[in-house]
C-alpha positions, 0 to 999 in steps of 0.5 A: 034310736036315742041313747036313753031308748037304747039303754032302756031296751038293754035294761029290759033284757038284762035287768037293772043289775045287768046294765052298768053305767058307772064304775066301769073302769075295770071293763074299759082298761086292759090289765096289761095295755089298752084303755078305751071308753064304752057307752055301757057294760052289759052283764047278761046272766043267761045264754038267752040274755046273751043272745038277745043282747047281741041280736039287739046290738046287731039290729041297732048297729051298735058295736060290742066288745065280748070280754072274758077275764080282761087279762090282756093276754089276747088283746082286743078285749077293751073298747076303742076310744069312741065311746060308742061300743058296749062291753059284753062281759060276765062269766055266765057259766063254766062247765068243766068235764074232766077225768082228773082234778078240777076246780072252778072259782068264778069269784076270781075267774079261774079254772084249774083243770087236768090235762084232759079237761074240756072247757065248754 
């Protein structure tokens, strides 16, 4: 499958807004270290879209980098420098079940939980 065909297929899964080709520096540069290149950034909006994107990448043998907040705390959140990988990132949903204090702010990718909080 050619690159344009691959990108069209991804766009069919996640829509125009879910496929980023430009202005992706924040996804390929780690907050602390690591800089790479990516074919594109895919931002699925539902768990079904995540599943379909991953299945499609596996079928087409295209590596992907699942990315959380890209803080650099764990490493391995940025692509390598091959430009062949896609970055899979978006805060789809954060469900907090707590007995105590909780707050979830998806705009800044932060969750504050009590000591008994469970992230799902």
